[in-house]
C-alpha positions as CSV (number, residue, x, y, z in Angstrom):
1,M,-20.2,-6.6,0.5
2,Q,-18.7,-6.1,3.9
3,G,-16.2,-3.2,4.3
4,D,-15.5,0.2,2.8
5,P,-14.1,0.1,-0.8
6,A,-12.6,3.6,-0.3
7,Q,-10.1,2.2,2.2
8,F,-8.5,0.2,-0.6
9,E,-7.8,3.1,-2.9
10,T,-4.2,4.3,-3.0
11,I,-2.5,7.5,-3.9
12,G,0.6,5.7,-5.3
13,S,1.0,4.9,-8.9
14,R,2.0,1.3,-8.6
15,L,1.3,-1.4,-6.1
16,G,2.5,-4.6,-7.8
17,F,1.1,-7.5,-6.0
18,E,3.0,-10.8,-6.0
19,V,1.5,-14.3,-6.0
20,A,1.9,-15.6,-2.4
21,E,-0.1,-18.8,-2.8
22,E,-1.9,-20.4,-5.7
23,R,-3.7,-23.7,-5.8
24,P,-6.8,-24.9,-7.6
25,G,-9.7,-22.7,-6.6
26,Y,-7.6,-20.4,-4.4
27,L,-5.3,-17.4,-5.1
28,R,-3.6,-15.2,-2.6
29,L,-1.7,-12.0,-3.7
30,T,0.4,-9.9,-1.4
31,W,2.0,-6.5,-1.4
32,Q,4.7,-5.9,1.2
33,G,4.6,-2.1,1.3
34,P,7.0,0.7,0.2
35,R,10.2,-1.1,1.0
36,F,12.8,1.4,-0.3
37,P,11.4,4.5,1.6
38,A,10.9,2.3,4.7
39,F,14.5,1.0,4.9
40,L,15.9,4.4,3.9
41,C,14.1,6.0,6.9
42,L,15.2,3.1,9.1
43,G,18.8,3.5,8.0
44,L,18.8,7.2,8.6
45,A,17.3,6.7,12.0
46,L,20.0,4.2,12.9
47,A,22.7,6.5,11.6
48,L,21.3,9.4,13.6
49,L,21.2,7.3,16.7
50,F,25.0,7.6,17.0
51,I,24.6,11.4,17.1
52,S,21.4,11.4,19.2
53,I,22.6,9.3,22.1
54,P,25.5,11.7,23.1
55,I,23.2,14.7,22.6
56,V,20.6,13.2,25.0
57,Q,23.2,12.3,27.5
58,A,24.7,15.9,27.4
59,I,21.2,17.4,27.8
60,Q,20.6,15.1,30.8
61,L,23.9,16.3,32.4
62,R,23.8,20.0,31.6
63,G,20.3,20.7,30.5
64,F,19.4,22.9,27.6
65,T,21.9,25.6,28.6
66,G,24.9,23.7,27.3
67,A,26.2,23.5,23.7
68,A,24.3,20.3,23.1
69,G,21.1,21.9,24.3
70,S,20.8,23.7,21.0
71,L,20.8,20.3,19.2
72,W,17.7,19.0,21.0
73,Y,15.9,18.5,17.6
74,F,18.3,15.7,16.6
75,P,16.9,13.1,19.0
76,L,13.4,14.3,18.1
77,M,14.1,13.8,14.4
78,N,15.5,10.4,15.1
79,V,12.3,9.3,16.9
80,I,10.1,10.7,14.1
81,L,12.2,8.9,11.4
82,F,12.0,5.7,13.4
83,V,8.2,5.9,13.7
84,I,7.8,6.7,10.0
85,A,10.1,3.7,9.1
86,L,8.1,1.4,11.5
87,Y,4.8,2.6,9.9
88,L,6.1,2.0,6.3
89,V,7.6,-1.4,7.2
90,T,4.3,-2.6,8.6
91,Q,2.3,-1.7,5.5
92,R,0.7,-4.9,4.0
93,R,-2.1,-5.6,1.5
94,S,-3.5,-8.9,0.5
95,I,-6.1,-10.2,-1.9
96,E,-7.6,-13.6,-1.5
97,I,-9.8,-15.2,-4.1
98,D,-11.5,-18.4,-2.8
99,S,-13.6,-20.2,-5.4
100,A,-14.8,-22.8,-2.9
101,Q,-16.4,-20.1,-0.6
102,K,-17.1,-17.9,-3.7
103,R,-15.7,-14.7,-2.2
104,V,-12.9,-12.2,-2.7
105,T,-11.3,-10.8,0.5
106,L,-9.1,-7.7,0.6
107,R,-7.0,-6.8,3.6
108,R,-5.0,-3.7,4.3
109,R,-2.8,-3.6,7.4
110,S,-0.6,-1.0,8.9
111,L,0.9,-0.3,12.3
112,L,-2.3,1.4,13.4
113,R,-5.2,-0.2,11.6
114,V,-6.5,-3.3,9.8
115,H,-9.1,-2.8,7.0
116,H,-11.1,-5.7,5.7
117,L,-13.4,-6.0,2.7
118,E,-15.3,-9.1,1.6
119,I,-17.3,-9.4,-1.6
120,G,-19.2,-12.5,-2.8
121,F,-18.8,-13.7,-6.4
122,D,-22.6,-13.1,-6.9
123,E,-22.1,-9.4,-6.0
124,I,-19.4,-8.8,-8.8
125,A,-20.7,-7.2,-11.9
126,K,-17.4,-7.3,-13.8
127,L,-13.7,-7.3,-13.7
128,A,-12.5,-4.0,-15.2
129,E,-9.1,-3.4,-16.7
130,G,-8.6,0.4,-17.2
131,M,-6.5,3.4,-16.7
132,D,-6.4,5.5,-13.5
133,Q,-5.3,9.1,-13.4
134,V,-2.7,9.4,-10.7
135,E,-1.2,12.6,-9.2
136,S,2.5,13.1,-10.1
137,G,3.6,13.4,-6.5
138,F,5.7,16.1,-5.0
139,A,6.5,19.1,-7.3
140,L,9.9,20.5,-7.4
141,A,10.0,24.2,-8.2
142,G,6.5,24.0,-9.7
143,S,7.7,21.7,-12.5
144,T,5.0,19.1,-12.2
145,A,2.5,20.7,-9.9
146,A,-1.1,19.3,-10.1
147,Q,-0.3,17.1,-13.1
148,T,-1.7,13.6,-13.5
149,Y,-0.7,10.7,-15.7
150,P,-2.5,7.4,-16.6
151,V,-1.5,4.2,-14.9
152,P,-3.0,0.7,-15.8
153,S,-5.3,-0.7,-13.1
154,L,-7.5,-3.6,-12.3
155,R,-10.8,-3.1,-10.5
156,I,-13.7,-5.2,-9.4
157,I,-17.0,-3.4,-10.2
158,H,-19.8,-4.2,-7.7
159,R,-23.4,-4.6,-8.9
160,D,-24.3,-1.3,-7.4
161,G,-21.5,0.4,-9.5
162,T,-18.9,0.7,-6.7
163,S,-15.4,0.3,-8.0
164,I,-12.8,-1.6,-5.9
165,L,-9.1,-1.2,-6.7
166,L,-7.3,-4.5,-6.9
167,D,-3.9,-3.4,-8.3
168,R,-2.0,-0.8,-10.3
169,A,1.0,-2.0,-12.2
170,S,2.4,-2.2,-15.8
171,K,0.1,-3.1,-18.6
172,R,1.8,-6.5,-18.9
173,R,1.4,-7.3,-15.2
174,I,-2.2,-6.2,-15.2
175,E,-3.0,-8.5,-18.2
176,A,-1.4,-11.4,-16.4
177,L,-3.4,-10.6,-13.2
178,V,-6.6,-10.4,-15.3
179,G,-6.0,-14.0,-16.5
180,R,-5.3,-15.3,-13.0
181,V,-8.2,-13.5,-11.3
182,G,-10.6,-14.3,-14.1
183,H,-9.7,-17.9,-13.9
184,K,-10.2,-18.1,-10.2
185,L,-13.5,-16.3,-10.4
186,G,-14.5,-19.4,-12.4
187,E,-18.2,-19.6,-13.4
188,I,-18.7,-15.8,-13.4
189,A,-15.6,-15.2,-15.5
190,S,-17.6,-15.9,-18.7
191,H,-19.5,-12.7,-18.3
192,L,-16.8,-10.5,-16.8
193,G,-15.6,-7.7,-19.1
């Protein structure tokens, strides 16, 4: 195994990989990132651009002593929102299962980093369908603070016991993915659990 399995864990409850390419002996699944939050941040950044440009121009003309000087945080918020949107839009994950080369390759890409993990078919102990306990997310007024809930997941278990997350999704999607991945793993699929 080449790479760090911990880099492929996720705090989110669902990933939901889509089949990008499938042919005999090869399967490539992709996840395009959190699209709704990304485009929401991008939309807000573009909307605030109409407010931020006049504020920046007023600050350039009069400095921070004028009326617009007290609104210096609008352009800063705009830049921060744009960077967050750019980071979220560039989130990508892929899983490639190549029966000819007998390996599974996981990639996670973002604006700042690329993580890569390769595992040979001979290193896989089993394909495990299970339930992960996932944090409930942000708590509002203490209503769901520190609560977890079960989410169906699919993991590859390495011979040394290391667990590698492939996907979290609905039970039906995980079962469909188990069939596809198990089929592509071919000769070892007979003893995968």
